[in-house]
C-alpha positions as CSV (number, residue, x, y, z in Angstrom):
1,X,-22.9,15.6,-3.7
2,X,-21.1,18.6,-2.3
3,X,-17.6,19.1,-3.7
4,X,-14.6,20.6,-1.8
5,X,-12.0,21.1,-4.4
6,X,-8.5,22.4,-3.6
7,X,-5.2,22.6,-5.5
8,X,-1.6,22.1,-4.5
9,X,1.0,23.7,-6.7
10,X,-1.7,24.7,-9.2
11,X,-4.6,27.1,-9.5
12,X,-7.9,25.3,-9.8
13,X,-9.3,26.8,-13.0
14,X,-13.0,26.9,-13.8
15,X,-12.4,24.2,-16.5
16,X,-10.8,21.8,-14.0
17,X,-13.5,22.5,-11.4
18,X,-16.2,21.8,-14.1
19,X,-14.4,18.6,-15.2
20,X,-14.2,17.4,-11.6
21,X,-17.9,18.2,-10.8
22,X,-19.1,16.6,-14.1
23,X,-17.0,13.4,-13.9
24,X,-17.3,12.8,-10.2
25,X,-20.8,14.1,-10.2
26,X,-21.6,10.7,-11.8
27,X,-21.0,9.2,-8.4
28,X,-23.9,11.2,-7.1
29,X,-26.2,8.3,-8.2
30,X,-24.7,6.3,-5.3
31,X,-24.7,9.0,-2.6
32,X,-27.2,11.4,-1.0
33,X,-27.1,15.1,-2.0
34,X,-25.5,16.2,1.2
35,X,-22.5,13.7,1.0
36,X,-19.2,15.6,1.0
37,X,-16.6,14.7,-1.7
38,X,-13.1,16.2,-1.0
39,X,-11.0,16.5,-4.1
40,X,-7.3,17.6,-4.0
41,X,-5.6,18.3,-7.3
42,X,-1.8,18.5,-7.3
43,X,1.1,18.9,-9.7
44,X,4.6,17.6,-9.0
45,X,7.0,17.8,-12.0
46,X,5.3,15.8,-14.7
47,X,2.8,14.1,-12.3
48,X,-0.8,15.2,-12.3
49,X,-2.4,13.7,-9.2
50,X,-6.0,13.6,-8.1
51,X,-7.0,12.5,-4.6
52,X,-10.6,11.9,-3.8
53,X,-11.9,11.2,-0.3
54,X,-15.6,10.6,0.5
55,X,-16.2,10.2,4.2
56,X,-19.3,8.1,4.9
57,X,-20.5,6.9,8.3
58,X,-18.0,4.3,9.6
59,X,-15.9,4.3,6.4
60,X,-13.8,6.4,4.1
61,X,-13.9,5.8,0.3
62,X,-10.7,7.0,-1.2
63,X,-8.7,6.9,-4.4
64,X,-5.6,8.5,-5.6
65,X,-4.6,8.5,-9.3
66,X,-1.6,9.9,-11.1
67,X,-0.9,10.4,-14.8
68,X,0.7,13.0,-17.0
69,X,-2.7,14.7,-17.7
70,X,-5.0,16.0,-15.0
71,X,-8.1,15.1,-17.0
72,X,-7.0,11.5,-17.4
73,X,-6.3,11.3,-13.6
74,X,-9.9,12.6,-13.0
75,X,-11.3,9.9,-15.3
76,X,-9.2,7.2,-13.6
77,X,-10.2,8.2,-10.1
78,X,-13.9,8.2,-10.9
79,X,-13.6,4.7,-12.4
80,X,-11.7,3.3,-9.4
81,X,-14.2,4.7,-6.9
82,X,-17.2,3.4,-8.9
83,X,-15.5,0.0,-9.0
84,X,-14.8,0.1,-5.3
85,X,-18.4,0.9,-4.5
86,X,-19.8,-2.0,-6.6
87,X,-17.2,-4.5,-5.4
88,X,-17.3,-3.8,-1.7
89,X,-21.0,-2.8,-1.4
90,X,-21.8,-5.5,1.1
91,X,-18.8,-4.5,3.2
92,X,-19.3,-0.8,3.2
93,X,-23.0,-0.8,3.8
94,X,-24.4,-2.4,6.8
95,X,-28.1,-1.9,6.0
96,X,-28.9,-1.3,9.6
97,X,-26.3,1.3,10.3
98,X,-24.3,2.8,7.4
99,X,-26.9,3.5,4.8
100,X,-27.4,7.2,5.7
101,X,-25.0,8.5,3.0
102,X,-26.1,6.2,0.2
103,X,-29.1,6.5,-2.2
104,X,-31.8,3.9,-1.8
105,X,-31.3,2.7,-5.4
106,X,-27.7,1.8,-4.7
107,X,-28.5,0.0,-1.5
108,X,-31.2,-2.1,-3.1
109,X,-29.4,-2.9,-6.4
110,X,-27.6,-6.2,-6.5
111,X,-24.1,-6.0,-7.9
112,X,-21.9,-9.1,-8.5
113,X,-20.5,-10.3,-5.2
114,X,-16.8,-10.2,-5.0
115,X,-16.4,-11.3,-1.4
116,X,-14.7,-14.5,-2.6
117,X,-12.0,-12.4,-4.3
118,X,-10.5,-11.6,-0.9
119,X,-9.5,-14.9,0.6
120,X,-6.9,-14.9,3.4
121,X,-4.5,-17.6,2.2
122,X,-1.9,-17.3,4.9
123,X,-1.8,-16.3,8.6
124,X,1.4,-15.3,10.3
125,X,1.9,-15.1,14.1
126,X,4.8,-13.4,15.7
127,X,5.8,-11.9,19.0
128,X,5.3,-8.2,19.2
129,X,7.9,-6.5,21.3
130,X,7.6,-2.9,22.5
131,X,10.0,-0.7,20.4
132,X,10.4,2.9,19.3
133,X,9.1,3.9,15.9
134,X,12.7,4.5,14.6
135,X,13.6,0.9,15.6
136,X,10.5,-0.4,13.9
137,X,11.6,1.4,10.7
138,X,15.0,-0.3,10.9
139,X,13.4,-3.7,11.5
140,X,11.0,-3.2,8.5
141,X,14.0,-2.3,6.3
142,X,15.9,-5.4,7.5
143,X,13.0,-7.6,6.7
144,X,12.5,-5.9,3.3
145,X,8.8,-5.2,4.0
146,X,6.8,-2.2,3.1
147,X,5.2,-2.0,6.5
148,X,5.8,-3.2,10.1
149,X,3.4,-3.8,13.0
150,X,4.8,-3.1,16.5
151,X,3.9,-2.0,20.0
152,X,5.0,1.6,20.4
153,X,7.2,1.8,23.5
154,X,6.2,5.4,24.0
155,X,2.4,4.9,24.0
156,X,2.0,1.1,24.6
157,X,-0.4,1.1,21.6
158,X,-0.2,-1.2,18.5
159,X,1.1,0.9,15.6
160,X,2.3,0.5,12.0
161,X,5.2,2.1,10.3
162,X,5.3,2.1,6.5
163,X,7.4,3.2,3.6
164,X,5.8,6.0,1.5
165,X,6.0,6.3,-2.3
166,X,8.4,9.2,-1.9
167,X,10.8,7.1,0.1
168,X,10.0,8.6,3.5
169,X,8.2,6.8,6.4
170,X,4.8,7.1,7.8
171,X,3.2,5.8,11.0
172,X,-0.4,4.7,11.7
173,X,-1.5,4.9,15.4
174,X,-4.9,4.3,17.0
175,X,-6.9,7.3,17.9
176,X,-7.9,6.7,21.5
């Protein structure tokens, strides 16, 4: 794997760089050597955060972990990504299309199937009215939800607004 390591509000020391490459290097058994692993280390007050993004054809494998120790966060993020890979293997690898970034041993190995762990137990239908993103945020707050799906009156595209961990809002739009 090829690592791209950056820091926000901290200098990435050689010790941190080594810890990231050793711990996340274990994921190399799943990916080809030219797979890029983007790691962002950040510090905010007492929070030591590690964000890992691994773009693979058609998917993005991502985890973000926070603790009061950067090395613990690195351990946690590696465990979560490994669990994701094993749990969703059948979903993230379409053997005919998306196997380019993965090692042959990972593709061929059978992990316990967890597909039954994701049952859809309820379906909601509702009328989607065109509205502005600010109005969608107000509607989301009135409903007490963490996200809200709407048709953006400015673009006529289906969009999603959501409440971020820091209390601000974000919006997801299709890239057309």
